[in-house]
N, C-alpha and C positions, 0 to 999 in steps of 0.2 A: 423273323421273329412271326410265331404263330399267333394268328388272332383268335381272340376269345369267342366263345358262342355268342355273346352279345354283341361283339363288334360284328361278327357275321350277319346275326339278325339286323342289326341296323344298316348294314351295306344293302342288305336284301331288300329292306323296307325303303331305304333311300331310292334304289333302282326303281323302286314302283311308285314313287310319289307319295308314300305314306306317312313321312315324316314331316316335321313342320307344318302340319295342318291346325287349322284353330282348335283348342283343345274342346272337347265334348266329353264329358264324362259320362252322361248316359249313353252314348254310342260305345265308349271304352267298356262300360260295364257289361252292355249287351253283347258284345264280342266274346267276353270271356264267359257270361252266363250260357251263351250258345254252345261254347265247347264243354263247359260243364254238363250242360244237358246232354251232348254226344258222348262224354264219359258215362254219365248214368246208364244211357242206352246202349253202351258197347257190349258186344257178344262174346268178345275174346280179348285177350291181353294185348295184341296188336292194336285195336280200336281203342281200348283204352289208353295205351301210351301216344298212341297219334293225338288224342283230346288233350292230354296232359302236356305234351309238347307244344300244340297249338296254344295252349293257355300261356306258357312260358314266352312265346313269341309275342302274343298279344300286349302281355304284361311289360316285356321288355320295351317294345315300341310304344306303349303308353307312358312309360318313365321317360323315354327320350323326347318324346312330343311334349312332357311337362318341363321340358329344360334341363333334365338330370342325365348323368352319366351312369347307364345300369350297372356297368362294371363296379364303379366307387360306390353306388347305391348299395349293391349288395354285399360288398365287403363291408359296409357299415352295418348292414342287417345281420351278417354273421357275427361280426364282433358284439353286437348286442345279445344275439341268442347265446352266442357262447360264453358269455359273462354270467348267465344265469345256471344255477345249481337245482337239482330236483331229480324227480324219480318217476319211473313209468308206473301209473296206477291201474292195476288189472281191472279194478272195478268199474273204472270209466273207460279204459281203454285208452287213455292220453298220457302223455308225458306231463307232468305238473311241477312247475317251478316251485322251489321252496321260499315263502313267504316270511321268513322270519328278519327280524331287523337285520342280523349279522348278513344274511344272505343278501337282501336288498340293497346294503351298502356297497356291495361288489358290482350291482349290476351297472351296465355301461349303456348309456343312453345313445343311440344312433345319431350321428351328426349329419343329416342329410345335405346340409349347406356345403359339405365338401365335394358332394356329388354334381352340385351346380354347374352348368356349363356356361363358361363366362363368355 
């Protein structure tokens, strides 16, 4: 069975002693902020992709350090965002979810307790 990218990230972090450390929200935010800064300073696509991938690595490790399985957490996130309907708004440059009562009744709320590592 092929390992998911999150499993490979977790293995990498475990090998380097980066998991199961005391939770430090400010430190986790600083790691991602540093990569976001690298992304903003990037001179080409390769540098941008490197920074974006590094953000994913830091985020996956942070999820694991919080005691959650990143694979299951991401599944829950995808269920939530997939349950929303909406449209791309060219004026704002963003996808905006419909907020009618009918649309909102179909929204799924991610249940991250399913991702909690026991």
